[in-house]
C-alpha positions in Angstrom: 0.0 0.0 0.0 1.1 3.6 -0.7 3.1 5.1 2.2 1.3 8.4 1.8 -2.1 6.6 2.1 -1.0 4.9 5.3 0.2 8.1 6.8 -3.0 9.8 5.9 -5.0 7.0 7.4 -3.0 7.2 10.7 -3.5 11.0 10.8 -7.3 10.5 10.4 -7.3 8.1 13.3 -5.3 10.5 15.4 -7.7 13.3 14.6 -10.7 11.1 15.4 -9.3 10.3 18.8 -8.5 14.0 19.4 -12.1 14.9 18.4 -13.5 12.3 20.9 -11.4 13.9 23.7 -12.5 17.4 22.7 -16.2 16.3 22.6 -15.8 14.8 26.1 -14.5 18.2 27.3 -17.5 19.9 25.6 -19.9 17.5 27.4 -18.2 18.4 30.7 -18.9 22.1 30.0 -22.4 22.1 28.5 -23.7 18.6 29.4 -26.3 17.0 27.1 -26.5 20.1 25.0 -23.2 19.4 23.4 -24.8 17.8 20.2 -27.2 20.7 20.0 -24.4 23.3 20.2 -22.4 21.6 17.5 -25.4 21.3 15.2 -26.2 25.0 15.7 -22.6 26.1 14.9 -22.4 23.8 11.9 -25.6 25.2 10.4 -24.7 28.9 10.9 
């Protein structure tokens, strides 16, 4: 498999894990409204 593809796949996994950790922080700050807040900001 292409080395660039493997590196890209690894980076995507790292970003996904970072996103999960950030989402947990958001939940700690705003509780069950975290999803609602994200949807609101995405749809602006």
